[in-house]
C-alpha positions as CSV (number, residue, x, y, z in Angstrom):
1,M,25.2,-2.7,-12.6
2,S,21.8,-1.9,-13.5
3,E,20.1,-2.6,-16.6
4,E,18.1,0.0,-18.5
5,L,14.3,-0.8,-19.2
6,D,13.2,-0.1,-22.7
7,A,10.4,2.5,-23.2
8,E,7.6,0.1,-23.7
9,T,8.4,-1.9,-20.5
10,L,8.6,1.5,-18.6
11,A,5.4,2.7,-19.9
12,F,3.8,-0.5,-18.8
13,A,5.2,-0.3,-15.2
14,H,4.0,3.2,-15.0
15,R,0.4,2.2,-16.1
16,M,0.5,-0.6,-13.5
17,F,1.3,1.9,-10.7
18,D,-1.4,4.2,-12.1
19,L,-3.9,1.4,-11.9
20,A,-3.1,1.0,-8.2
21,R,-3.4,4.8,-7.5
22,D,-6.7,5.0,-9.5
23,G,-8.2,2.0,-7.8
24,A,-8.6,0.0,-11.1
25,T,-9.0,-3.1,-8.9
26,A,-10.3,-5.6,-11.5
27,E,-7.8,-4.6,-14.3
28,L,-4.7,-4.5,-11.9
29,A,-6.0,-7.8,-10.3
30,D,-6.1,-9.5,-13.8
31,Y,-2.4,-8.4,-14.4
32,V,-1.4,-9.8,-11.1
33,D,-3.2,-13.0,-11.6
34,A,-1.5,-13.2,-15.2
35,G,2.0,-12.9,-13.5
36,L,2.6,-9.2,-12.8
37,P,4.7,-9.3,-9.4
38,V,2.3,-8.3,-6.7
39,N,5.1,-6.6,-4.7
40,M,6.4,-4.6,-7.7
41,T,8.0,-1.5,-6.6
42,N,8.5,2.0,-8.5
43,D,11.9,4.1,-8.1
44,K,10.8,5.2,-4.8
45,G,10.3,2.0,-3.3
46,D,6.5,2.2,-3.4
47,T,4.7,-1.0,-4.0
48,L,1.3,-1.3,-5.6
49,L,-0.2,-1.8,-2.2
50,I,1.5,1.3,-0.7
51,L,0.2,3.4,-3.7
52,A,-3.3,2.0,-3.4
53,A,-3.3,2.6,0.5
54,Y,-2.2,6.1,0.0
55,H,-4.7,6.9,-2.6
56,A,-7.5,5.3,-0.1
57,R,-8.4,2.5,-2.6
58,P,-9.5,-0.1,0.0
59,E,-11.0,-2.5,-2.6
60,T,-7.6,-2.5,-4.6
61,V,-5.9,-3.0,-1.3
62,A,-8.0,-6.0,-0.4
63,A,-7.4,-7.4,-3.9
64,L,-3.7,-7.0,-3.6
65,L,-3.6,-8.5,0.0
66,A,-5.7,-11.5,-1.3
67,R,-3.0,-12.1,-4.0
68,G,-0.1,-12.2,-1.5
69,A,0.9,-8.5,-1.2
70,D,3.4,-7.9,1.4
71,H,1.8,-5.4,3.9
72,S,5.1,-5.2,5.9
73,R,7.1,-3.7,2.9
74,T,8.5,-0.3,3.4
75,N,9.3,2.3,0.7
76,D,12.6,4.2,0.5
77,R,11.4,6.6,3.1
78,G,10.5,3.8,5.7
79,Q,6.8,4.2,5.1
80,T,4.2,1.3,5.1
81,A,0.9,0.8,3.5
82,L,-0.6,1.2,6.8
83,A,0.9,4.3,7.7
84,S,-0.1,5.8,4.2
85,A,-3.8,4.6,4.8
86,A,-3.7,6.3,8.2
87,F,-2.3,9.6,6.9
88,R,-5.1,9.7,4.4
89,S,-7.6,8.7,7.2
90,S,-9.0,5.9,5.1
91,T,-10.7,3.8,7.8
92,E,-11.7,1.1,5.4
93,T,-8.2,0.6,4.0
94,V,-6.7,0.7,7.5
95,R,-9.2,-1.9,8.7
96,A,-8.2,-4.2,5.5
97,L,-4.5,-3.9,6.4
98,L,-5.0,-4.6,10.0
99,A,-7.1,-7.7,9.4
100,A,-4.4,-8.9,7.0
101,G,-1.9,-8.5,10.0
102,A,-0.3,-5.3,9.3
103,D,1.6,-4.1,12.3
104,P,0.7,-0.3,13.4
105,H,4.1,0.0,14.9
106,H,6.2,-1.1,11.8
107,G,7.8,1.4,9.7
108,S,9.4,4.8,10.3
109,P,7.4,6.7,10.9
110,S,4.9,3.9,11.8
111,A,1.2,4.1,11.4
112,V,0.7,5.0,15.1
113,D,3.5,7.6,14.7
114,T,1.8,9.2,11.7
115,A,-1.6,9.3,13.4
116,R,0.0,11.0,16.6
117,F,2.1,13.5,14.6
118,F,-0.8,14.5,12.2
119,D,-3.3,14.5,15.0
120,L,-5.6,12.0,13.7
121,P,-7.4,10.8,16.7
122,D,-9.9,8.6,14.9
123,M,-6.8,6.8,13.2
124,L,-5.0,6.4,16.4
125,T,-8.0,4.9,18.0
126,L,-8.3,2.5,15.3
127,L,-4.6,1.5,15.2
128,T,-4.3,1.1,19.0
129,A,-7.5,-0.9,19.5
130,P,-7.2,-4.2,21.2
131,T,-7.4,-6.9,18.7
132,G,-9.3,-10.1,19.1
């Protein structure tokens, strides 16, 4: 049984996802610091982190990761923040996620699979480079 959210709550949630998409890092971070769940998801399973990564917002990604965002979460299609960032060829975002421990082989398709499928050699090199 699901409960319906009131219009005001839905509008607020949509605004939070828009902040992630738009890269409004300071404002979004303030909301998370005030208690907004950092792993909040929309109706497609996209987290704030996935949306920030997809829209190539490395500062927002870093702020969410610093506040405990789970980089291993997948949306309803099996996609991760790292695969989203790779798809967008956002080198800085990919690096931030890898530095946080994101697995380039996690998800379906994984970030590595995404880079191969869309013929993104720079992303593939970044995702498969030895760590250390």
